[in-house]
C-alpha positions in Angstrom: 0.0 0.1 0.0 2.7 2.6 0.7 4.1 2.1 -2.8 0.6 2.6 -4.5 -0.2 5.4 -2.2 3.0 7.3 -3.2 2.4 6.6 -6.8 -1.1 7.7 -6.9 -0.5 10.8 -4.8 2.1 11.8 -7.4 0.1 11.3 -10.2 -2.7 13.2 -8.6 -0.5 16.2 -7.7 0.8 16.2 -11.4 -2.7 16.1 -12.9 -1.8 12.8 -14.5 -4.1 10.6 -12.7 -6.9 10.3 -15.3 -6.0 7.2 -17.6 -3.0 6.4 -15.3 -2.1 2.6 -15.5 -0.4 0.2 -13.1 3.2 1.3 -12.4 4.4 -2.4 -13.7 5.4 -1.7 -17.4 3.6 -4.8 -18.9 0.4 -4.2 -17.0 -2.1 -1.9 -18.7 -4.7 -2.1 -15.8 -6.1 1.3 -14.6 -7.0 1.8 -10.8 -10.5 2.4 -10.1 -12.0 5.2 -8.2 -13.1 2.7 -5.4 -9.3 1.5 -5.1 -7.8 5.1 -5.2 -10.2 6.0 -2.4 -9.1 3.1 -0.3 -5.4 3.7 -0.7 -5.1 7.5 -0.7 -6.4 9.0 2.8 -5.4 12.6 2.5 -8.4 14.8 2.1 -6.5 17.4 0.1 -5.2 14.9 -2.4 -8.7 13.4 -2.8 -10.1 16.8 -3.4 -7.5 17.2 -6.2 -8.6 13.8 -7.6 -12.2 14.7 -7.7 -11.4 17.9 -9.4 -9.5 16.1 -12.0 -12.5 13.6 -12.6 -14.7 16.7 -13.0 -12.5 18.4 -15.4 -12.3 15.3 -17.4 -15.9 14.8 -17.4 -16.5 18.3 -18.6 -14.0 18.0 -21.4 -15.7 14.7 -22.6 -19.4 16.4 -22.9 -20.0 18.2 -26.0 -22.6 20.4 -24.1 -20.7 21.4 -21.2 -17.9 24.0 -20.9 -16.3 26.0 -18.3 -17.2 29.6 -17.8 -14.4 31.6 -19.5 -14.5 34.5 -17.3 -10.9 35.7 -17.2 -11.0 36.9 -13.5 -11.3 33.2 -12.7 -14.7 31.2 -12.2 -15.3 27.3 -11.6 -18.7 27.2 -12.8 -19.7 24.7 -15.5 -22.2 26.0 -18.3 -24.6 23.9 -20.4 -24.7 24.7 -24.1 -28.5 24.8 -24.6 -28.3 25.1 -28.4 -30.2 28.4 -28.3 -27.3 30.4 -29.1 -23.6 31.0 -29.1 -23.6 32.8 -25.7 -24.5 31.7 -22.2 -24.5 33.7 -19.0 -22.9 32.2 -16.0 -25.2 31.8 -13.1 -22.4 32.5 -10.7 -20.4 35.3 -11.9 -22.9 36.6 -14.8 -20.1 36.4 -17.4 -21.3 35.7 -20.8 -19.4 33.1 -22.9 -19.0 32.2 -26.4 -19.8 28.6 -27.1 -18.8 28.6 -30.8 -15.1 29.8 -30.6 -12.1 30.5 -28.4 -12.8 34.0 -27.6 -13.3 34.4 -23.9 -16.4 36.0 -24.1 -19.7 36.5 -26.2 -18.9 39.2 -28.7 -22.2 40.3 -30.6 -22.6 41.8 -32.9 -19.1 40.9 -34.2 -19.1 37.3 -35.6 -16.8 34.5 -34.5 -15.0 34.7 -37.8 -14.5 38.6 -37.0 -12.8 37.7 -33.8 -10.6 35.0 -35.4 -9.4 37.6 -37.9 -7.8 39.8 -35.1 -4.0 39.7 -34.8 -2.6 38.0 -31.7 0.4 39.8 -30.4 2.0 36.5 -29.4 1.9 34.7 -32.6 4.7 36.8 -34.4 2.6 37.0 -37.6 4.7 39.4 -40.0 3.1 41.5 -42.5 4.2 44.7 -44.6 2.8 47.8 -43.3 2.4 49.4 -46.8 0.5 46.8 -48.5 -0.7 44.6 -45.3 0.3 41.2 -46.9 2.1 38.6 -45.3 5.8 39.2 -45.1 6.4 35.5 -46.0 7.2 33.6 -48.2 7.5 36.0 -51.0 7.4 39.6 -49.8 10.5 41.8 -50.5 11.9 44.5 -48.5 9.3 46.9 -47.3 11.4 49.9 -48.6 10.8 48.6 -52.0 7.2 47.6 -51.8 5.4 48.7 -55.0 1.9 48.8 -53.3 0.0 52.0 -53.4 1.0 53.8 -50.1 -2.1 56.0 -50.0 -4.4 53.0 -49.9 -2.5 51.4 -47.3 -2.3 54.6 -45.2 -6.0 54.7 -45.5 -6.5 51.3 -44.2 -4.1 52.0 -41.4 -6.0 55.1 -40.5 -9.4 53.3 -40.6 -8.2 50.6 -38.4 -6.8 53.2 -35.9 -10.0 55.0 -35.6 -12.1 51.7 -35.1 -9.3 50.4 -32.8 -9.4 53.5 -30.7 -13.3 53.5 -30.2 -13.1 49.8 -29.3 -10.5 50.5 -26.7 -12.5 53.4 -25.4 -15.6 51.2 -24.9 -13.5 48.4 -23.2 -12.1 50.9 -20.7 -15.7 52.3 -20.1 -17.0 49.1 -19.7 -14.4 48.4 -16.8 -15.2 51.5 -15.2 -18.9 50.5 -15.0 -17.9 47.1 -13.5 -15.8 48.8 -10.9 -18.5 51.3 -10.2 -20.9 48.4 -9.9 -18.7 46.5 -7.5 -18.3 49.6 -5.3 -21.9 50.0 -5.0 -22.5 46.5 -4.3 -20.2 46.9 -1.2 -21.7 50.2 -0.1 -25.3 49.4 -0.2 -24.8 46.5 2.2 -23.8 49.5 5.0 -26.7 50.3 7.5 -28.5 53.6 6.9 -27.7 53.6 3.3 -30.6 54.2 0.9 -31.7 51.5 -1.5 -29.2 51.8 -4.4 -30.7 49.0 -6.4 -31.5 51.2 -9.3 -27.8 52.6 -9.4 -26.6 48.9 -9.3 -29.1 48.1 -12.2 -27.9 51.1 -14.3 -24.2 50.0 -13.9 -25.2 46.5 -15.4 -26.8 48.2 -18.2 -23.8 50.5 -18.8 -21.5 47.5 -18.9 -23.5 45.5 -21.4 -24.2 48.6 -23.6 -20.4 49.2 -23.7 -19.6 45.8 -24.6 -22.1 45.8 -27.5 -20.6 49.3 -28.5 -16.9 47.8 -28.3 -17.7 44.6 -30.6 -19.8 46.9 -32.9 -16.5 48.4 -33.8 -15.1 45.0 -34.9 -18.2 44.2 -36.8 -18.2 47.6 -38.4 -14.6 47.5 -39.4 -14.8 44.1 -41.2 -18.3 44.4 -42.9 -18.3 45.7 -46.4 -21.7 46.1 -47.1 -22.4 49.8 -47.4 -26.2 49.6 -47.4 -26.5 47.5 -44.2 -23.7 49.5 -42.5 -25.6 52.8 -42.9 -28.4 51.0 -40.7 -25.7 49.6 -38.2 -23.6 52.8 -38.0 -27.0 54.8 -37.1 -28.1 52.2 -34.5 -24.6 52.2 -33.0 -24.6 56.2 -32.7 -28.1 56.2 -31.1 -26.9 53.6 -28.6 -23.6 55.5 -28.0 -25.5 58.8 -27.4 -27.9 57.1 -24.8 -25.1 55.3 -23.2 -23.1 58.5 -22.8 -26.1 60.2 -21.2 -26.8 57.2 -18.9 
């Protein structure tokens, strides 16, 4: 038993207990849950084992996923098939079930978000023509592309990027304000601040929609539909700023 206990404890602590086999190389048998419970006595190690089992179960179920709140949340979400986004009942974070982006991003589509450039992937491109640097691009000083068009594209990107960044920062402010109000309204002799708390939640959601509207508008080339979208976005921004 001491050998088994040390072996299983090590595998659990290294997050390798799921699918682990007998330490004898010729034996492919896997220890059962009942066997592990009978060998390992530490409550802390057992708790890690149960978390590993739960993690494995969620990964195997196509209709389950973890909440993607970057602040950290251990809630399991059910994909109900009614849309790509689902609100967490624990932290209220809305995740996207259809792509790897950490939150729901309406009205921008998943393809829009996947076309954003990651600062960590080292993708190289020419700042003049915006084409990939490899495999055939020459020195950008000799790029024959129209600089004026590239400059216009760069300016357009900067404009939308600045607007998107502004709304994300404004959203963070609304979240911070809501958290402050949440702690204040618990104090005695404080008037009911529910309406202010609810207003902050509306602000948070509106800023989120405005931020991802910038992504949608940047990639959408349909001029007729964009006139309507831009008008609706402008109206939402005016009302949000007033709130």
